[in-house]
N, C-alpha and C positions, 0 to 999 in steps of 0.2 A: 376536735370536734368531738360535742358525747354521742354515744353507740345509740341515744334516743332518737338523735336525728340521723344517725345512719341507716338505722334498721327499717326494712318494708316490714310491712304485717302479712300473714299468709295468705290474706285475702287479697292484698295486690299482688305478690309473686304470681298467685295463681290466676290472677285476671291479666297481669303480663303477659305468660305462657298461653293462655287462650288468645289473646291479641296476637301475639306472634305465629301462632298455628292459622288461625283464621287469615292473615295475609298473605299466606302461600296457596297460591292457586292450584298446584299440584295435589295438594292434601285437600284441598275444597272440595274436588271431584275426581275421585279414584277409586277404580275397581280394583277388589281382592278377592281372590279365592281361598277358599280352605272348608275346614270341616265343622259343622257344628255340634257342640257341646253345651250344656247347663241350658238348655232352651226352656225359656217360661214364658207362657201366652197369659200375660196378667189380664184381670176381669176388665181394667181399662180398655183393652183391646191393642195394647202397647206390647210389642215383642221383645223380652231380654235374651240374649244368648251370647254366647262365647265364639268365636273363630279361630281356629287353630293350625296349626300343622305339623311336622315332626319336631319342630325346635322350637315353636313359639307361639302365643295367642293374645288375643286381642278382644276387649268386651265390645259390644253393639247392642244400639237399640233401633229398633223399629217403629214409628209411632203409627199409632192407629190409619191414619187420612192414610199413608202408604202401604199399611199392611192390609188393607181391605182391598187392593189392586192385585194381591197373588194371585196366582191360579194353580197354587200347592199347597199343602200344610206342611212347614218345615219341623224337622224332626233330630233328635240327638243321632250325630253318628253321618248324615246326611252332607254331601261335598256339594255346595255350592259356587255361585260369584255373587257378590253384592257391590252394590254401587251407591257410593255416598259421599261424607266428608267427613275429614277428622275434628275434632273441636273438643274440649277441656269441659269436664262435669267440675264447675269451680268448689262447690261443697266438701266433694271427697278428693279435690286435686288429682283425679284419673283421668286419662284421655281414650277417648272411643270411638267407634263408628259410628255416626247419625245415616243408619243406613235408608237409601230411599228406593231401589229397587232390589229385588233377589231373583236370582234364577237356578234352577238346579244346574250342574257341572253336566256339560255335555248340550246345551242348548245353548250355551254363550258365544256361539260363533260370531255374531256380531258385535258383541262387547272385545271379543279377541282382537277381531279384524280393527276395530277402532283403537284400540290400542296400540296396536302394530304399525298402524299409520301414524300415530300420535306419536311416536318415538321416533319413528324413522324420519319423520319431517323436523322435529325438533332436533334430531343430530346433524339435520342439513342445513340449519339455523332458520328455517321459516319462522319461527316464533321469537326469534333475538329481537330484543327492544332497538338494538342501533338501526335496523331496518325499517322500523316503525317511522309514519311521518306523523307530522304536527296537523289536529283538525285547524282549518282556517276558524279566525277568529268571526268574520262578518261574512259567511258564505253567501253568495248570491243566489244562488240555485242548488237546490237539494236534488239528489237524483234518488229512485226508490225503486228496488228489486223486491218485489213481493208482488202478490195474489191481487188482481185486477177487485177482486171483490172480498168481501169479510172484513172485519171490525182492527185488522192491521194498519191500513192503507188511512182509514179513519179517522185512527188514533194520532196516528206519524201528523198528518194535514190537519186536524182540530188544534193539537200541542204548537205544532209550528206557528202556525198563521195566527194564536194569541199571544205567542211571543213576539212575532215579528210578523206583522200584516204583509211587509213588501216584500218576502222571501217568496223565491219560484220552487214549486214543488213540480217534480220532473218524474212520473213515473214510468215505467217500465215494465210492463207485466210480466211475468214468468210464473212457471208451475212451481209448487213449495215442496212437492211431494211427488212419489211416483215417479215412474220408469222415465227415465230421458229427461228429467227435473235438473238432477247434476249438470248435464248438457247444456241447457237449455240458460240456466246462471249463468255458467262460466262466459256463455258465448253473451250476455246481455251486457256483463262487468266488462268484456273487451270493446264491444258495441261503445258503450259509454266512454271510454278511453279513446276511441278512434275517433270519434265526433265531436268530444272534448265537451259534453252535453251537461257536466256538474261540476261545483267547484269541491263537492262529497258526496260518498254514496252511502245509502244505508241498505243493508244487507238484509232483510226481517221476514220473520213468520212467527206464527203463535205455537203454542206449547203443543206438545203431542210423544208421543211413545218415540223410544230411538229409532226403530223403522220409520216411522213420518219426520222425524228430523235427518234422516238420513244421507239426503243428499246434499247437505250442508258438509256431510262426514267426508266426502267422496272426495280424490285426490285433483281431478279435473278442476274443481271449484278452488281448492288449495293453490293451486299454481296461479289460477287469474287473478286471485285476492292478491298473493304475495309480489305479480309481476304487474300490478295497475298503478299507472302513476297517479290517478285519483285518489285521494285517504279514504280509505273504507272503515264504517262503522257497522261492526254484527251486532245484530239483535235479535237471534232465534233461539224462541220457546221460552220458558220462565225463568225466572232471577234462578232456580237451582239446576236449569238444564245447560250444559257446556257441551257444545261442538268445535270440529276442528277448525271451521270458520271462524271462531271465536278467539282461537290462538294464532293464529295467523293475522287475523285483520289488524288495523293500525290501534284499534278503540274496541273494545266490548262494552255494550248495554246489557241490562239484566232485561229488560222489555222494549219491545219498540216507543212507545212513549218515552221511556228513557232516552231511548236514541236521538227522539226530536230534541228533547230538553239538552242534550250533551251536544248537539250538533247545532241548534239555531239559540243563538245568546235572547236572551229578553232585553228586547230594545227597551225598554221603559226604565228597568232596572240600567242599562248603560247610559241612558239621559240624563237619571238621577245620579249616578258617578260622575257624568261629564259635569254636570252642574256644581258639584262637590269639588271636582279637579280645579274649575275654573274659577272657584271661591278661592282655594287655597293659594290657586296660582297669581289672584290678585292680592291677597293679602301679603304673598311672599314679594310681591314685586313692590307693594307699598312699602314694606317695612326696609327692602333692599334699598329704596329711593332714601329711606331715612338715614339709614346706616351710611350711604355714601355721603348724603348732604352733610351730616356731622362729621366724617373724614374729610371733605371739601373745606367746611370751615375751620378745622381746627389745623389743617395744612396752612391754608390762607392767615391763620393767626399766627403762626411759627416764627420764629426770629428770620430764618432763610427769606422768607416771602416780605417781612418788612424792610429788613436792613440785609439786602443781596451782598453787597459788599464787605460785611463785617467778617464774614469768613474767610475771605481773600486778604483782607488785613490782618487777620489773625494769624493765619500762614505767613503772612510778608514777613510778622514778627518772630515767629519761630524761624524763620531763615536768618534771618538778623543775629539772633540770640546764638543760632548754629554757626555762624560766622566768626562773630566775637570768639567762641569758645574756641574754637579752629586759630586761630589769630594768635589767643594765648596761650594755647598748647603747642603752637609754632614757636612762639616766642621762648617758653621755658624751656622746651628742649633745645633751642639753640644756645640757650644760656647754659645748659648742660652740658650740653659738648663742646661748649668754649671753655668751660670750667676744667675737663678733663683732658683740652687740646694744651691749656695752659700746662696744668700740671704733667703731662709728657714731656713737653717742650725744657720745662725744669729738669727731669729727669736726665733727658738728654744732655741738656746743656754742662749737669753736674759729670757726666760721664764723659764729656768730650777732652779730648787731650789739649785740646787748644786753651781749656781752662789750666790747665796745669801751666800753662807757661805764664799767665799772668801772675805766678807767683814766682817769677825768677828761673823759673826751668827752664830747659831746650832740649831737642832732640836731633839726631845726625843722620843724615841719611846717604848711603851710596848708591847710585845707580837705582835712584827711586825706591831704596828698600832701607828701613828704620834700621840701625846699626845698634847691635845690643850687648858686644861684647870689644874689645881692645883685640882679640885673636882674630877678627873680620877683618881688620884693617893691616894694609903693608905700606912699607914707605913710596912714596909717590904717589898711593890713592887719590883721587880727588873725591869730595865728601862736600855735602850741604849741613850748612846749620842753622836749626829753624829757631827763630826766636818771636816772642808774643808780637813784635810787629815788625816781622820781616825775614827773610834769610840771607845769609852767607854763603859764599862758595870759598873753599880752602881747599890746602893740600897736606898732606903729611909727610914731615920732613924727618 
């Protein structure tokens, strides 16, 4: 493979790194403290500065829309808390904090409390993906916990009914800010579960400051969401806002309208997909039938069906051939063994003492033992003389 095909461009690399960082929820909404240096208030209204501590630094930018909300004027040497997200500026290949909010150090107690609870719940497994439930594909009833008035519930109803006119929206009004709101929200989640009033719950409210959204950062709400048997979608604040409920919920939606879109499937789109699948299935069945028909015709035209005994007869021939080969092998073996037998008989006959007698020789036995020397004979001994055609008894005189 050539280097030209393997290499990526600098732009592609920076874009890839930017996407990787963008996928990290922790880096998208992070609270950082440090000291401001190299502060510059650009004529466009954007703020550029560096945030540093004893050992390191990071560049920051705060766009005009966020900078206008500041209640103090930042300056070099000031210690602050900044809330924002990390991203890569592709042109220069540097990462920096895109600041959404900033407070002087010493007044960020709420942010500190938020981070402490977030880290504690994370360590206890409240944010684990393994605990999260799947959102039902076709929920019949959508439970909504939000304020009874305002644009949030209207947006959810409009989006939901537009996507599926048959879906039921069950609103449980709860206060979404102020003292006692967190307890009411937790009670609402518990009630929905006890009475089984919905297939899925949407926990929603519009945008606001950290103080306004604080009920959704309370531990009592996090416990209720975590223990809910009904899947919960959290849609709190704007797209850039992150609350504890977002991390604990089974699904986080950037806005209440988006929560309705994620929860309620578009029935018209589903019908269209269903029609496409039906057509595909019909075509697949027709093709399958054609293939099976061809296989059937091929099978019926094969020799096994036209001449069913042909294969059996072929096997009979094989058996006959095998028997013939076996008989020939046995005969050949018998002939071979017979030849060996005759050879052995001839050799044995040649070595037999009786064969020697046919040439006029004889041998003498005394007490059934062959006499080999005259020294073995004494006068008066009875002996037996064997010839080729018989034997005679004698006595030594």
